[in-house]
N, C-alpha and C positions, 0 to 999 in steps of 0.2 A: 639545710641538709646537703644540697649539692656543694655548697661552699666548704663544708667540713670534709666531705669526701675528696674534693679537689686538693685541699690543704694536706690531707693525709697521704694522698697519692704523690704529691709534690715532695713531701718529706721522704717517702719510700724511694722514689726514683733518684733523688739527689743522693740519698744514702747508698744506694746500689752503685751508682757511678763512683762515688768517693771510695767505696770499699775496694774497688778494683784497681785503684791507683797505687803506685809505689809511694813510699813515705815522702820522698822529696817532692814529687808532683802533688801529693795530697796537701802538704803544708803550703805550697804555692797557690793552690786553688780552693782551699777550704772556705775562704771568705766569700766566695760567690754564692749568692742566696738562692737562685732558682736553678732547677735541673736543666731548663732550656739554655740559660746563660752558660752554665757549666759545660754542657755538651757542645755548644757552639764554640766556646773558647778552646776547648781541647781539640775539636775538629779542625779549627783554623791553625792551631799550633802544629799539629802533626801533618796537616796537608802541606804546609810550608816546608817542613823537614823532608817530606817525601819528594817534593819537587826539587829541592836542592840536591838530594841524593841522586835523583834521575839525571840532573844536569851534570853532576860529577861523573857518573858512569858514562854518559854520552861523550863528555869531553875526553875521558880516558880512552874510550873506544876510537874516537876520531884521531887522537894522538897516536894510537897504536897503528 
């Protein structure tokens, strides 16, 4: 019973995450099987982008 409930919840969570993505990001990440893996992958990707954006802004400020 618990296993079926967990499987259903996993399917729903993964579906909700994938539904919020744009088409290009969706096609790149649709092969990831679990919601946790998907969430972690997206979090790492956008955390790296955020850090690089901050570095860019700081370097421009220092150059100014």
